[in-house]
Every structure is written in structure tokens, then in C-alpha cells.
N, CA, C and O atoms as a MOPAC input file, in Angstrom:
PM7 MOZYME 1SCF
protein

 N      0.78900 1    -1.06900 1     0.06900 1
 C     -0.05200 1     0.05800 1     0.08500 1
 C      0.91100 1     1.22000 1    -0.00400 1
 O      1.87900 1     1.27700 1     0.75500 1
 N      0.66500 1     2.16100 1    -0.92600 1
 C      1.43200 1     3.38800 1    -0.94000 1
 C      0.68900 1     4.48700 1    -0.24300 1
 O     -0.51700 1     4.71500 1    -0.34300 1
 N      1.60400 1     5.16400 1     0.50600 1
 C      0.96600 1     6.35100 1     1.33600 1
 C      1.27600 1     7.52700 1     0.56500 1
 O      2.40500 1     7.72100 1     0.11300 1
 N      0.22100 1     8.39400 1     0.38500 1
 C      0.52400 1     9.43500 1    -0.23100 1
 C      0.37700 1    10.86700 1     0.73000 1
 O     -0.60400 1    11.11000 1     1.43300 1
 N      1.36300 1    11.58800 1     0.61300 1
 C      1.33000 1    12.86900 1     1.52700 1
 C      0.53100 1    13.95700 1     0.71000 1
 O      0.52600 1    14.09300 1    -0.51400 1
 N     -0.10400 1    14.66100 1     1.60300 1
 C     -0.81800 1    15.79100 1     1.08600 1
 C      0.12700 1    17.03600 1     0.98400 1
 O      0.80600 1    17.27000 1     1.98300 1
 N      0.25000 1    17.82700 1    -0.05100 1
 C      0.91200 1    19.02100 1    -0.00500 1
 C      0.19100 1    20.08400 1     0.64800 1
 O     -1.00000 1    20.25800 1     0.38900 1
 N      0.80900 1    20.81300 1     1.47400 1
 C      0.12000 1    21.90900 1     2.15800 1
 C      0.38000 1    23.04400 1     1.44200 1
 O      1.51300 1    23.45200 1     1.18800 1
 N     -0.84000 1    23.66000 1     1.04700 1
 C     -0.56600 1    24.75500 1    -0.15400 1
 C     -0.12500 1    26.06200 1     0.77600 1
 O     -0.46100 1    26.23100 1     1.94900 1
 N      0.62600 1    26.86200 1     0.05300 1
 C      1.19900 1    28.12400 1     0.51100 1
 C      2.45300 1    28.01500 1     1.41000 1
 O      2.97600 1    29.05100 1     1.82000 1
 N      2.94800 1    26.82200 1     1.72700 1
 C      4.02100 1    26.62500 1     2.61500 1
 C      5.31600 1    26.07600 1     1.85500 1
 O      6.17700 1    25.47600 1     2.49900 1
 N      5.42600 1    26.25300 1     0.69100 1
 C      6.49300 1    25.46600 1    -0.14900 1
 C      7.82500 1    26.39000 1     0.19700 1
 O      8.90200 1    25.80500 1     0.30600 1
 N      7.77300 1    27.63100 1     0.34800 1
 C      8.99600 1    28.34200 1     0.44000 1
 C      9.23100 1    29.00700 1     1.75600 1
 O      9.93400 1    30.01400 1     1.84700 1
 N      8.61400 1    28.41600 1     2.82600 1
 C      8.75500 1    28.90000 1     4.07500 1
 C     10.14700 1    28.67300 1     4.76300 1
 O     10.66400 1    29.51400 1     5.49900 1
 N     10.59900 1    27.68800 1     4.51400 1
 C     11.92500 1    27.20500 1     5.05000 1
 C     13.15000 1    28.26100 1     4.19500 1
 O     14.14500 1    28.69400 1     4.77700 1
 N     12.92900 1    28.46100 1     3.17500 1
 C     13.78000 1    29.34900 1     2.29300 1
 C     13.76600 1    30.83300 1     2.72000 1
 O     14.76200 1    31.55600 1     2.69000 1
 N     12.39900 1    31.25200 1     3.16500 1
 C     12.46900 1    32.59400 1     3.74200 1
 C     13.04700 1    32.66300 1     5.16800 1
 O     13.75500 1    33.62200 1     5.47700 1
 N     12.79100 1    31.74600 1     5.98900 1
 C     13.46300 1    31.74500 1     7.21500 1
 C     14.77600 1    31.69900 1     7.28300 1
 O     15.40600 1    32.41300 1     8.06300 1
 N     15.36000 1    30.80500 1     6.42600 1
 C     16.78900 1    30.67600 1     6.14700 1
 C     17.41300 1    32.11300 1     5.83200 1
 O     18.39300 1    32.54500 1     6.44000 1
 N     16.76600 1    32.79000 1     4.84800 1
 C     17.26400 1    33.98300 1     4.56300 1
 C     17.23000 1    35.04800 1     5.47100 1
 O     18.21200 1    35.78400 1     5.56800 1
 N     16.19600 1    35.23100 1     6.17000 1
 C     16.19000 1    35.91800 1     7.49800 1
 C     17.30400 1    35.59800 1     8.36400 1
 O     18.06400 1    36.49900 1     8.72000 1
 N     17.46200 1    34.48400 1     8.71200 1
 C     18.63400 1    34.16400 1     9.64100 1
 C     19.82200 1    34.48800 1     9.05900 1
 O     20.57100 1    35.19500 1     9.73400 1
 N     20.22300 1    34.11100 1     7.85500 1
 C     21.62500 1    34.48700 1     7.22200 1
 C     21.80900 1    35.98600 1     7.29300 1
 O     22.90600 1    36.45800 1     7.58900 1
 N     20.76300 1    36.74200 1     7.03000 1
 C     20.91400 1    38.33300 1     6.98000 1
 C     21.34000 1    38.63400 1     8.62600 1
 O     22.31600 1    39.33500 1     8.89300 1
 N     20.68900 1    38.16200 1     9.42900 1
 C     20.86500 1    38.32300 1    10.93700 1
 C     22.25500 1    37.92300 1    11.28600 1
 O     22.99600 1    38.70500 1    11.88200 1
 N     22.61900 1    36.76600 1    10.94400 1
 C     24.17900 1    36.37800 1    11.08400 1
 C     25.04600 1    37.25900 1    10.43700 1
 O     26.05500 1    37.63300 1    11.03400 1
 N     24.80300 1    37.65000 1     9.29600 1
 C     25.71500 1    38.32800 1     8.46100 1
 C     25.95600 1    39.79500 1     9.11500 1
 O     27.04300 1    40.36200 1     9.22900 1
 N     24.78300 1    40.23500 1     9.48600 1
 C     24.96400 1    41.68600 1    10.17400 1
 C     25.63200 1    41.55200 1    11.35800 1
 O     26.40100 1    42.46900 1    11.64600 1
 N     25.51000 1    40.47700 1    12.24400 1
 C     26.28700 1    40.42800 1    13.43000 1
 C     27.69300 1    40.20600 1    13.12200 1
 O     28.56600 1    40.81200 1    13.74300 1
 N     27.96200 1    39.37600 1    12.20500 1
 C     29.48100 1    39.16500 1    11.82200 1
 C     30.19600 1    40.52400 1    11.28600 1
 O     31.31700 1    40.82600 1    11.69700 1
 N     29.56200 1    41.24700 1    10.44300 1
 C     29.94800 1    42.39700 1     9.94400 1
 C     30.21700 1    43.58400 1    11.14600 1
 O     31.03600 1    44.49700 1    11.04000 1
 N     29.38200 1    43.35500 1    12.23700 1
 C     29.57100 1    44.26800 1    13.55300 1
 C     30.72100 1    43.86000 1    14.08800 1
 O     31.54300 1    44.71100 1    14.42800 1
 N     30.96800 1    42.59600 1    14.24500 1
 C     32.08200 1    42.07100 1    15.07000 1
 C     33.34500 1    42.52300 1    14.24500 1
 O     34.30300 1    43.04000 1    14.82000 1
 N     33.32500 1    42.32200 1    12.91100 1
 C     34.62700 1    42.67400 1    12.13800 1
 C     34.78800 1    44.34100 1    12.31600 1
 O     35.89100 1    44.82600 1    12.56900 1
 N     33.78100 1    45.03400 1    12.18700 1
 C     33.87800 1    46.57300 1    12.36100 1
 C     34.39700 1    46.97000 1    13.91100 1
 O     35.19700 1    47.87500 1    14.14600 1
 N     33.81400 1    46.15800 1    14.85300 1
 C     34.35100 1    46.65700 1    16.18000 1
 C     35.69800 1    46.07500 1    16.21600 1
 O     36.41600 1    46.78700 1    16.91800 1
 N     36.33500 1    45.04900 1    15.73000 1
 C     37.75700 1    44.68800 1    15.65400 1
 C     38.54500 1    45.71700 1    15.18500 1
 O     39.45800 1    46.16500 1    15.87800 1
 N     38.24300 1    46.23100 1    13.85600 1
 C     39.00000 1    47.26300 1    13.42000 1
 C     38.90000 1    48.65000 1    14.17300 1
 O     39.85500 1    49.42500 1    14.11700 1
 N     37.86300 1    48.94300 1    14.81100 1
 C     37.87100 1    50.05500 1    15.59000 1
 C     38.68300 1    49.86600 1    16.95000 1
 O     39.44300 1    50.74400 1    17.35800 1
 N     38.48400 1    48.71400 1    17.60000 1
 C     39.53600 1    48.38500 1    18.68000 1
 C     41.09100 1    48.55900 1    18.28300 1
 O     41.94100 1    49.13400 1    18.96200 1
 N     41.27300 1    47.92900 1    17.01900 1
 C     42.80600 1    48.09400 1    16.59800 1
 C     43.17100 1    49.63800 1    16.45200 1
 O     44.31500 1    50.00300 1    16.72200 1
 N     42.26500 1    50.49200 1    16.05300 1
 C     42.55000 1    51.89700 1    15.93000 1
 C     42.74100 1    52.44000 1    17.22900 1
 O     43.72300 1    53.15500 1    17.42400 1
 N     41.92400 1    52.19400 1    18.16100 1
 C     42.04400 1    52.51100 1    19.61400 1
 C     43.49600 1    52.17600 1    20.06800 1
 O     44.26300 1    53.00900 1    20.55300 1
 N     43.78000 1    50.89000 1    19.86100 1
 C     45.11300 1    50.37500 1    20.50700 1
 C     46.18900 1    51.23500 1    19.89800 1
 O     47.05100 1    51.70000 1    20.64400 1
 N     46.21300 1    51.50400 1    18.51200 1
 C     47.36800 1    52.26500 1    17.82700 1
 C     47.34700 1    53.70300 1    18.38600 1
 O     48.41400 1    54.26700 1    18.62700 1
 N     46.17900 1    54.30300 1    18.59500 1
 C     46.26900 1    55.64500 1    19.15900 1
 C     46.56300 1    55.72600 1    20.47100 1
 O     47.05700 1    56.78800 1    20.85000 1
 N     46.37100 1    54.81300 1    21.31000 1
 C     46.70400 1    54.68200 1    22.75900 1
 C     48.21700 1    54.36200 1    22.76200 1
 O     48.84400 1    54.88700 1    23.68200 1
 N     48.81600 1    53.70300 1    22.01900 1
 C     50.26900 1    53.37100 1    22.09800 1
 C     50.99100 1    54.71200 1    21.39000 1
 O     52.06400 1    55.08300 1    21.86700 1
 N     50.48600 1    55.35100 1    20.39900 1
 C     51.00800 1    56.52100 1    19.89400 1
 C     51.06700 1    57.65000 1    20.93200 1
 O     52.07700 1    58.33000 1    21.11500 1
 N     49.88300 1    57.80500 1    21.61600 1
 C     49.84700 1    58.80700 1    22.76400 1
 C     50.91500 1    58.73300 1    23.70500 1
 O     51.73500 1    59.62000 1    23.94100 1
 N     50.81800 1    57.33600 1    24.34600 1
 C     51.93500 1    57.10200 1    25.46400 1
 C     53.36900 1    57.37400 1    24.77700 1
 O     54.21700 1    58.00900 1    25.40400 1
 N     53.61100 1    56.92000 1    23.57000 1
 C     55.04200 1    57.24400 1    23.13300 1
 C     55.36300 1    58.76200 1    22.94000 1
 O     56.50200 1    59.22300 1    23.03000 1
 N     54.27000 1    59.47100 1    22.67100 1
 C     54.35900 1    60.91500 1    22.48400 1
 C     54.65000 1    61.68700 1    23.80000 1
 O     55.39700 1    62.66400 1    23.86700 1
 N     53.91300 1    61.08500 1    24.93100 1
 C     54.00600 1    61.67600 1    26.36100 1
 C     55.45100 1    61.35200 1    26.70600 1
 O     56.23100 1    62.21300 1    27.11400 1
 N     55.77900 1    60.06700 1    26.52600 1
 C     57.16200 1    59.70000 1    26.90400 1
 C     58.14800 1    60.52200 1    26.18800 1
 O     58.99000 1    61.03300 1    26.92600 1
 N     58.24600 1    60.75700 1    25.02500 1
 C     59.11200 1    61.51500 1    24.37900 1
 C     59.12300 1    63.09100 1    24.74300 1
 O     60.08800 1    63.83800 1    24.58600 1
 N     57.95900 1    63.41800 1    25.21700 1
 C     57.90900 1    64.89800 1    25.62900 1
 C     58.39900 1    64.95400 1    27.11900 1
 O     58.93100 1    65.97100 1    27.56400 1
 N     58.19200 1    63.76800 1    27.91400 1
 C     58.65400 1    63.90100 1    29.30500 1
 C     60.20200 1    63.80000 1    29.43400 1
 O     60.81400 1    64.24600 1    30.40400 1
 N     60.81500 1    63.14300 1    28.31800 1
 C     62.24400 1    62.99900 1    28.35300 1
 C     62.85700 1    64.13300 1    27.66600 1
 O     64.08500 1    64.19600 1    27.59700 1
 N     62.07400 1    65.08400 1    27.12400 1
 C     62.61600 1    66.10400 1    26.03000 1
 C     63.57400 1    67.01100 1    26.84000 1
 O     63.26400 1    67.28400 1    28.00000 1
 N     64.60100 1    67.44600 1    26.35800 1
 C     65.49100 1    68.55200 1    26.54600 1
 C     65.63800 1    69.42800 1    25.38500 1
 O     65.81600 1    68.99000 1    24.24800 1
 N     65.55400 1    70.80000 1    25.71100 1
 C     65.73200 1    71.77000 1    24.68700 1
 C     67.17500 1    71.85900 1    24.11300 1
 O     68.18200 1    72.09000 1    24.78300 1
 N     67.12600 1    71.64700 1    22.81100 1
 C     68.50600 1    71.76100 1    21.94800 1
 C     68.15900 1    72.67700 1    20.99600 1
 O     67.54100 1    72.24400 1    20.02300 1
 N     68.44000 1    73.97200 1    21.05600 1
 C     68.49200 1    74.90500 1    19.99500 1
 C     67.18100 1    75.04500 1    19.31200 1
 O     66.23000 1    75.71600 1    19.71400 1
 N     67.25600 1    74.20400 1    18.03600 1
 C     66.13800 1    74.38800 1    17.07100 1
 C     64.84900 1    73.39800 1    17.43300 1
 O     63.73400 1    73.56800 1    16.93900 1
 N     65.12700 1    72.49200 1    18.23700 1
 C     64.16200 1    71.43600 1    18.47100 1
 C     63.02400 1    72.10400 1    19.56600 1
 O     63.37100 1    72.71000 1    20.58000 1
 N     61.96400 1    71.93500 1    19.26900 1
 C     60.85000 1    72.33800 1    20.45000 1
 C     60.12300 1    71.15000 1    20.87700 1
 O     60.18000 1    70.12400 1    20.20000 1
 N     59.44000 1    71.21500 1    21.95500 1
 C     58.54600 1    70.21300 1    22.63500 1
 C     57.49300 1    69.66700 1    21.57400 1
 O     57.29000 1    68.48000 1    21.31900 1
 N     56.87100 1    70.75700 1    21.01300 1
 C     55.62300 1    70.17200 1    20.04700 1
 C     56.08900 1    69.34400 1    19.04900 1
 O     55.55900 1    68.26200 1    18.79600 1
 N     57.12100 1    69.81700 1    18.42000 1
 C     57.55600 1    68.89600 1    17.25900 1
 C     58.01700 1    67.55000 1    17.69700 1
 O     57.66600 1    66.53500 1    17.09500 1
 N     58.85100 1    67.52700 1    18.80600 1
 C     59.18800 1    66.18800 1    19.43700 1
 C     57.81900 1    65.46800 1    19.61800 1
 O     57.57900 1    64.45000 1    18.96900 1
 N     57.08400 1    65.89400 1    20.33500 1
 C     55.85900 1    65.03800 1    20.69300 1
 C     55.06300 1    64.66900 1    19.48400 1
 O     54.65400 1    63.51600 1    19.34600 1
 N     54.80100 1    65.70600 1    18.50700 1
 C     54.07700 1    65.19100 1    17.39900 1
 C     54.88100 1    64.21600 1    16.49600 1
 O     54.27500 1    63.38300 1    15.82300 1
 N     56.12100 1    64.29800 1    16.47100 1
 C     56.90100 1    63.41700 1    15.53300 1
 C     56.79300 1    61.91800 1    16.13800 1
 O     56.58700 1    60.91800 1    15.45100 1
 N     56.97300 1    61.93700 1    17.57800 1
 C     56.79600 1    60.59200 1    18.20000 1
 C     55.30600 1    60.00100 1    18.02000 1
 O     55.15300 1    58.79500 1    17.82700 1
 N     54.38000 1    60.75300 1    18.07900 1
 C     52.91700 1    60.14700 1    17.86600 1
 C     52.78400 1    59.90000 1    16.47000 1
 O     52.18900 1    58.88400 1    16.11100 1
 N     53.25000 1    60.68000 1    15.64600 1
 C     53.00400 1    60.28400 1    14.04400 1
 C     53.86100 1    59.00400 1    13.69400 1
 O     53.39800 1    58.12500 1    12.96800 1
 N     54.98500 1    58.94000 1    14.17500 1
 C     55.86200 1    57.74800 1    13.92400 1
 C     55.13400 1    56.29800 1    14.31000 1
 O     55.24700 1    55.26400 1    13.65200 1
 N     54.36200 1    56.46800 1    15.53000 1
 C     53.69400 1    55.26000 1    16.12300 1
 C     52.45400 1    54.85500 1    15.51500 1
 O     52.00400 1    53.73800 1    15.77100 1
 N     51.78600 1    55.72800 1    14.65100 1
 C     50.69100 1    55.47100 1    13.92800 1
 C     50.81600 1    55.24800 1    12.50500 1
 O     50.11500 1    55.81000 1    11.66400 1
 N     51.75700 1    54.38700 1    12.25500 1
 C     51.95400 1    54.04000 1    10.82900 1
 C     50.77100 1    53.18000 1    10.18800 1
 O     50.56900 1    53.16300 1     8.97400 1
 N     50.05500 1    52.51000 1    11.05700 1
 C     48.95200 1    51.67500 1    10.30500 1
 C     47.86200 1    52.62800 1     9.89800 1
 O     47.11900 1    52.19300 1     9.01800 1
 N     47.63000 1    53.72000 1    10.30900 1
 C     46.59900 1    54.50100 1     9.98600 1
 C     47.19100 1    55.87900 1     9.37200 1
 O     48.35400 1    56.23700 1     9.56000 1
 N     46.25700 1    56.59400 1     8.62500 1
 C     46.79200 1    57.72000 1     7.78100 1
 C     47.03400 1    58.75900 1     8.75900 1
 O     46.20900 1    59.10300 1     9.60500 1
 N     48.36700 1    59.32200 1     8.59500 1
 C     48.89600 1    60.36000 1     9.63500 1
 C     48.31000 1    61.59200 1     9.39800 1
 O     48.56600 1    62.44300 1    10.25000 1
 N     47.47600 1    61.98300 1     8.33000 1
 C     46.83900 1    63.31300 1     8.19300 1
 C     45.55900 1    63.29200 1     9.16400 1
 O     45.04700 1    64.30900 1     9.63300 1
 N     45.12100 1    61.98300 1     9.39300 1
 C     43.87100 1    62.00900 1    10.11900 1
 C     43.86900 1    62.13500 1    11.64900 1
 O     42.82800 1    62.20000 1    12.30200 1
 N     45.09900 1    62.16500 1    12.17800 1
 C     45.23200 1    62.20000 1    13.54100 1
 C     45.47500 1    63.61400 1    14.06300 1
 O     46.33400 1    64.30100 1    13.51000 1
 N     44.76200 1    64.10000 1    15.11100 1
 C     44.97900 1    65.28100 1    15.70400 1
 C     45.63600 1    65.25400 1    17.09000 1
 O     45.17500 1    64.63900 1    18.05200 1
 N     46.77700 1    65.99500 1    17.09300 1
 C     47.55500 1    65.81300 1    18.43800 1
 C     47.52700 1    67.30400 1    19.18700 1
 O     47.78300 1    68.34800 1    18.58800 1
 N     47.15400 1    67.22200 1    20.66900 1
 C     47.00600 1    68.27300 1    21.34600 1
 C     48.08300 1    68.13200 1    22.57300 1
 O     48.19000 1    67.11300 1    23.25600 1
 N     48.77900 1    69.18900 1    22.72300 1
 C     49.80900 1    69.16100 1    23.83800 1
 C     49.24900 1    70.23000 1    24.67300 1
 O     48.95400 1    71.34900 1    24.25400 1
 N     49.11100 1    69.78200 1    25.98000 1
 C     48.73100 1    70.69400 1    27.11300 1
 C     49.76600 1    70.78700 1    28.11500 1
 O     50.45800 1    69.77400 1    28.21400 1
 N     50.05600 1    71.78900 1    28.91400 1
 C     50.85400 1    71.86500 1    29.96500 1
 C     50.31900 1    73.04800 1    30.83300 1
 O     49.65500 1    73.97900 1    30.37800 1
 N     50.70700 1    72.89200 1    32.19600 1
 C     50.25500 1    73.86200 1    32.99800 1
 C     51.16300 1    75.23700 1    32.99900 1
 O     52.32700 1    75.21200 1    33.39800 1
 N     50.66200 1    76.19400 1    32.61800 1
 C     51.11300 1    77.72900 1    32.64700 1
 C     52.54400 1    77.75400 1    31.77100 1
 O     53.43700 1    78.52500 1    32.12400 1
 N     52.68100 1    77.05900 1    30.85800 1
 C     53.90400 1    77.30500 1    30.05700 1
 C     53.54500 1    77.06600 1    28.56400 1
 O     52.67200 1    76.25300 1    28.26200 1
 N     54.16900 1    77.72300 1    27.71300 1
 C     53.85400 1    77.41500 1    26.29000 1
 C     54.61800 1    76.16300 1    25.71600 1
 O     55.33500 1    75.46600 1    26.43400 1
 N     54.45600 1    75.96700 1    24.63400 1
 C     54.93500 1    74.72100 1    23.93700 1
 C     56.55100 1    74.88800 1    23.77100 1
 O     57.24000 1    73.86700 1    23.75900 1
 N     57.02900 1    75.90400 1    23.67000 1
 C     58.59600 1    75.95500 1    23.39800 1
 C     59.30400 1    76.43400 1    24.56900 1
 O     60.52500 1    76.56800 1    24.49200 1
 N     58.66000 1    76.72300 1    25.69700 1
 C     59.60800 1    77.43700 1    26.79600 1
 C     60.07900 1    76.31000 1    27.67100 1
 O     59.55500 1    75.19800 1    27.60900 1
 N     61.17300 1    76.62900 1    28.57200 1
 C     61.89700 1    75.56500 1    29.24400 1
 C     61.06400 1    75.04300 1    30.36100 1
 O     60.31300 1    75.76800 1    31.01300 1
 N     61.21100 1    73.79200 1    30.56200 1
 C     60.30300 1    73.08100 1    31.56700 1
 C     61.09800 1    72.84300 1    32.93300 1
 O     62.31000 1    73.04000 1    33.02100 1
 N     60.43900 1    72.47900 1    33.80100 1
 C     60.95900 1    72.06300 1    35.18800 1
 C     60.57600 1    70.47200 1    35.26000 1
 O     59.68000 1    69.86500 1    34.67200 1
 N     61.54500 1    70.01800 1    36.16700 1
 C     61.41600 1    68.52900 1    36.53600 1
 C     60.06500 1    68.38500 1    37.41900 1
 O     59.87000 1    69.13500 1    38.37500 1
 N     59.38500 1    67.64100 1    37.14100 1
 C     58.11600 1    67.19400 1    37.83700 1
 C     56.83400 1    67.90900 1    37.46100 1
 O     55.80100 1    67.69500 1    38.09600 1
 N     56.88400 1    68.85400 1    36.32000 1
 C     55.73100 1    69.56100 1    35.75600 1
 C     54.95100 1    68.46000 1    34.99000 1
 O     55.58900 1    67.56200 1    34.43900 1
 N     53.67500 1    68.49000 1    34.93600 1
 C     52.86700 1    67.48800 1    34.11800 1
 C     53.00100 1    68.00200 1    32.62200 1
 O     53.16500 1    69.17100 1    32.27300 1
 N     52.89200 1    66.84700 1    31.79000 1
 C     52.91000 1    67.10800 1    30.38100 1
 C     51.57200 1    66.24000 1    29.86500 1
 O     51.50700 1    65.04100 1    30.13800 1
 N     50.70200 1    66.78100 1    29.24500 1
 C     49.36700 1    66.05200 1    28.78100 1
 C     49.39700 1    65.96300 1    27.32600 1
 O     49.51400 1    66.96700 1    26.62200 1
 N     49.29600 1    64.81800 1    26.87500 1
 C     49.22000 1    64.60200 1    25.29900 1
 C     47.95200 1    63.93600 1    24.97200 1
 O     47.59100 1    62.88600 1    25.50400 1
 N     47.28200 1    64.58100 1    24.07400 1
 C     45.91600 1    63.99500 1    23.68500 1
 C     45.94600 1    63.92200 1    22.11900 1
 O     46.15500 1    64.88000 1    21.37500 1
 N     45.69500 1    62.58100 1    21.73000 1
 C     45.61000 1    62.10300 1    20.13800 1
 C     44.21500 1    61.82500 1    19.97800 1
 O     43.60700 1    61.15800 1    20.81500 1
 N     43.57400 1    62.37900 1    18.76800 1
 C     42.27600 1    61.98400 1    18.39100 1
 C     42.40500 1    61.52400 1    16.85800 1
 O     42.91100 1    62.17300 1    15.94200 1
 N     41.83100 1    60.26200 1    16.80100 1
 C     41.71100 1    59.80700 1    15.26600 1
 C     40.26500 1    59.64300 1    14.83500 1
 O     39.57900 1    58.84000 1    15.46600 1
 N     39.77400 1    60.26300 1    13.91100 1
 C     38.40700 1    59.99100 1    13.44500 1
 C     38.41100 1    58.89000 1    12.53800 1
 O     38.78600 1    58.97700 1    11.36900 1
 N     37.92700 1    57.70200 1    13.17000 1
 C     37.84500 1    56.46100 1    12.37100 1
 C     36.55200 1    56.36100 1    11.51700 1
 O     35.45700 1    56.44500 1    12.07100 1
 N     36.64300 1    56.21400 1    10.40300 1
 C     35.59500 1    56.01000 1     9.42100 1
 C     34.80800 1    54.65700 1     9.71600 1
 O     35.49400 1    53.64300 1     9.84200 1
 N     33.61100 1    54.57100 1     9.82000 1
 C     32.83200 1    53.33100 1     9.90100 1
 C     32.27900 1    52.96100 1     8.66100 1
 O     31.13500 1    53.33100 1     8.39800 1
 N     33.01700 1    52.19000 1     7.74600 1
 C     32.37100 1    51.89700 1     6.35000 1
 C     31.09300 1    51.09100 1     6.49900 1
 O     30.09300 1    51.43100 1     5.86800 1
 N     31.08100 1    49.98600 1     7.34700 1
 C     29.93700 1    49.12700 1     7.40500 1
 C     29.00200 1    49.84000 1     8.05600 1
 O     28.02100 1    50.13700 1     7.37400 1
 N     29.01500 1    50.22800 1     9.24700 1
 C     27.86500 1    50.85800 1    10.03900 1
 C     27.41000 1    52.17600 1     9.31800 1
 O     26.18900 1    52.33300 1     9.29600 1
 N     28.09800 1    53.05800 1     8.78000 1
 C     27.48900 1    54.21800 1     8.21700 1
 C     26.75600 1    53.88900 1     6.90000 1
 O     26.04400 1    54.77800 1     6.43100 1
 N     26.85600 1    52.64000 1     6.21600 1
 C     25.96300 1    52.10600 1     5.16800 1
 C     24.78600 1    51.75000 1     5.50300 1
 O     23.87800 1    51.81700 1     4.67500 1
 N     24.54800 1    51.26300 1     6.88600 1
 C     23.24600 1    50.88900 1     7.24700 1
 C     22.22700 1    52.01600 1     7.59500 1
 O     22.59800 1    52.96600 1     8.28400 1
 N     20.99800 1    51.92900 1     7.14900 1
 C     20.06500 1    53.08600 1     7.21900 1
 C     19.78400 1    53.49700 1     8.61200 1
 O     20.07200 1    54.63500 1     8.98100 1
 N     19.23700 1    52.63200 1     9.40700 1
 C     18.92800 1    53.22500 1    10.74500 1
 C     20.00800 1    53.33600 1    11.70500 1
 O     20.05100 1    54.28200 1    12.49100 1
 N     21.02900 1    52.26800 1    11.68100 1
 C     22.20300 1    52.34600 1    12.64400 1
 C     23.15300 1    53.39300 1    12.27300 1
 O     23.82900 1    53.94900 1    13.13800 1
 N     23.24700 1    53.71200 1    10.95600 1
 C     24.07700 1    54.73400 1    10.56000 1
 C     23.74800 1    56.18200 1    11.05300 1
 O     24.59400 1    57.07200 1    11.13800 1
 N     22.45800 1    56.31400 1    11.36000 1
 C     21.88700 1    57.78400 1    11.90900 1
 C     22.08000 1    57.77800 1    13.44500 1
 O     22.02300 1    58.81100 1    14.11300 1
 N     22.31500 1    56.52900 1    13.97300 1
 C     22.49800 1    56.57700 1    15.50400 1
 C     24.12400 1    56.60300 1    15.92000 1
 O     24.56400 1    57.26600 1    16.85900 1
 N     24.80300 1    55.88700 1    15.17900 1
 C     26.36100 1    56.06100 1    15.47300 1
 C     26.89900 1    56.99700 1    14.47800 1
 O     26.67000 1    56.92100 1    13.27100 1
 N     27.63700 1    57.89800 1    15.06100 1
 C     28.42400 1    58.82600 1    14.13900 1
 C     29.43800 1    58.28900 1    13.33200 1
 O     30.21100 1    57.46300 1    13.81900 1
 N     29.54300 1    58.66500 1    12.10800 1
 C     30.67700 1    58.16800 1    11.27800 1
 C     31.24000 1    59.46000 1    10.72500 1
 O     30.49400 1    60.25100 1    10.14600 1
 N     32.64900 1    59.72200 1    10.89800 1
 C     33.59500 1    59.13400 1    11.44800 1
 C     33.40600 1    59.11100 1    13.12400 1
 O     32.98600 1    60.06100 1    13.78400 1
 N     33.76600 1    57.95400 1    13.59200 1
 C     33.84000 1    57.77700 1    15.09600 1
 C     35.09500 1    58.34900 1    15.80800 1
 O     36.18800 1    57.88200 1    15.48500 1
 N     35.03000 1    59.26900 1    16.69900 1
 C     36.36000 1    59.79600 1    17.22000 1
 C     36.84400 1    58.80100 1    18.25500 1
 O     36.10900 1    58.37200 1    19.14400 1
 N     38.16900 1    58.43600 1    18.09400 1
 C     38.83600 1    57.54500 1    18.80600 1
 C     39.94000 1    58.60000 1    19.53500 1
 O     40.77400 1    59.21900 1    18.87500 1
 N     39.82100 1    58.69500 1    20.87300 1
 C     40.59100 1    59.69600 1    21.52200 1
 C     41.31500 1    58.93900 1    22.83000 1
 O     40.76100 1    58.07400 1    23.50800 1
 N     42.60100 1    59.42200 1    23.02800 1
 C     43.28100 1    59.07800 1    24.18500 1
 C     44.16600 1    60.10500 1    24.77900 1
 O     44.84300 1    60.80900 1    24.03000 1
 N     44.22100 1    60.25900 1    26.15300 1
 C     44.79800 1    61.23400 1    26.76300 1
 C     45.91800 1    60.61600 1    27.80100 1
 O     45.54800 1    59.70000 1    28.53600 1
 N     47.03500 1    61.00200 1    27.87000 1
 C     48.04500 1    60.45000 1    28.80200 1
 C     48.77200 1    61.72700 1    29.36800 1
 O     49.10700 1    62.71200 1    28.71000 1
 N     48.93400 1    61.54000 1    30.58800 1
 C     49.59000 1    62.64600 1    31.29800 1
 C     50.85700 1    61.83900 1    32.12700 1
 O     50.83700 1    60.80500 1    32.79500 1
 N     51.83800 1    62.67200 1    31.82200 1
 C     53.42100 1    62.26900 1    32.60300 1
 C     54.03900 1    63.35700 1    32.94400 1
 O     53.63000 1    64.43700 1    32.51900 1
 N     55.05100 1    63.28300 1    33.70700 1
 C     55.72200 1    64.16800 1    34.37300 1
 C     57.15000 1    64.30600 1    33.68400 1
 O     57.70800 1    63.33300 1    33.17500 1
 N     57.71600 1    65.61200 1    33.70500 1
 C     58.86200 1    65.84400 1    33.07400 1
 C     60.02400 1    65.29700 1    33.91200 1
 O     60.06800 1    65.59900 1    35.10400 1
 N     60.98800 1    64.49700 1    33.36100 1
 C     62.08400 1    64.10700 1    34.07000 1
 C     63.37300 1    64.85000 1    33.86100 1
 O     64.38200 1    64.52400 1    34.48600 1

């Protein structure tokens, strides 16, 4: 005896539609993880560059033509080789002294580096792109004392 199964009308493509929705959700999640990985990499690079700039500034001694701002800026820019050098903003702050004046041992030097990281995947999404700003500012501040 042969058993025949009845076809349910209207449900032939249900599994295909559900699989498509699940693949879109998983793909969106995967792209978000990749985007966060690149953003975290940029944060680590900016953090290391700022620390190196503050270290170079804290060990700085004035020698004729060299000034503190150039020393710190060169140290920061040499560390951010993986990102475009033009996109990083370096701010040097110090208490009551200008950038090229003589420093005293123990005075603080504050170096801030900001990199505007473009979010290519997130900014392309219609709703999330409006919520999360692109470019996303990645900023780090380091304070050290002159030695």
C-alpha cells in the first residue's frame, strides 16, 4: 500500500524565507564584530602613539632648534604608521607654560591624540548609521611628568 502525503498549499517556500532572514541576521552580526575589531585596533594604535608621545615629551630637553611640540608630534606620528597620518589630531597641554619654553622637572605634560575612524559598514546601514556617528572619534589622553 502506498501512502501519499498531501501538499500543504502556501508553505512551499517557508524554510527558504526563514533561512534568508537568519542568514541576514548572522551576516549583520558578523559584520558588526569585524567593524568592532577594526575600531579596537585603531584605539590600541592611538593609545600606544599617545603614550609614546608623552614619553618623548617627558624626556625632552631643549636643544636649540628643537621644540617640545615637534618632538611630541613626531613621536606620535611615527607610532601611527598603520593609519593615515593626516587623520590624527595631536594636542599638547601643559600647566602655565607654552609649547617651546623651558620646563621644570616634575611638571605634568598632557598629550591627547584623536583619530576620526570612518565606519564603512555601520555608516552604510540606514537606521544604525543615523544613531552611531561616522567618523567615530577615537581619543586617548596620557599625562606624564617631566624628568
